[in-house]
N, C-alpha and C positions, 0 to 999 in steps of 0.2 A: 497377775499381780504387777503393780507398777514399781519400777526401780528407779530411784533418784540417786545418782552417784556423785554428783558435783554440784555445788551451789556457791557462787562467788558474787557478793554484792559489789557493784561497780560504782553506783552513785545513788544518792538520796536527794530529791528535790522537794522542798516544802511546797505544798499546794495551798494550805491554809492552816489555822491553828489545830484542826482536828484530823487533817489528812496530809499524806506525803506520797510521792511517787518514787518507787524504787526500781532501779534498772539492775538486772542480775544476769550473769551468765550461768547457765545450768545444763545439766545433762539429765534427760528423762527418757527411760526406756531405750537407752543407747543413742539417742539423738541429741546433738548439741543445739541448745536453744538460747535465744535472747528473750528474757522475760521482763515485761514492763507492766507494773501492777500498782494500783493505789493501795495504800494501807490506811486504816482509820484507827483512831485512838479509842480504846475501851478502858477507861480508867487510866491505869499506868501502862497498859499493854498495847502494843501495836499489832493489829490483826490484818491479814490479807483481805483485800476486796476484789473488785473487778480488775481485769487485766487482759493482756494478750501475750502470747508467746509464739515465736516464729523461729525457723532455723537460722543459725548464724549466717548462712550463705545469703540470706535476704537482708541482712543488717544494712549493707551499703545502699541497697535499693530503697529501703524504708527511710534511711537517713536523707538520701537525695530527694525523696518525695516530700519529706517534712521541710527541707530547705526551700523547695519550690513553693510550698504553701506559704511559708514565711515571706518569701520574696514577693509574692502576689498580694500580700495584705496591704490595704490602703494605709498611707502614712499615718493617719490619725489613730489607727488601731495597733500600730507597732509598739508604741510606748518605749520606755527605757529598756535597754538590754538587761536581762536578769543576771544575777550573780552566777558565776560558774558553780555548778553543783559540787558539793563537797565529796571527795573520794575517800573511801575508807582505806586506811593503810593495811596492807597485807601482812599477815603474821609470818613469823619465821617458818612455821610449820607449812603454811601454804606455799611459800617460796621453795622450800625444800621438796615438797611434793611435786611442784612444777619441774624442778631440776631432775628429779628422779624419773619423771614421765618422759623426758627428752631422750 
């Protein structure tokens, strides 16, 4: 049986009118993960689509690789910088849980 114990949304980036990319920190089967997944709109509901998850320890390596890809894009493909993704405010319960875990 799979056990998911923590799930915290960090950012949501609009992809188009029917899709968005969500970045989450989660714990699954005792492993801390970074989850990057597309969500698609089905009527009023957002449903998970394709994505990838990797251990948090790889997050810096993945981020550095993405930065390298962006640095190597030809100037004409770079376009304007996107807006900074909107961060969801943490609830008081989430903050209290973090303090209790320390």
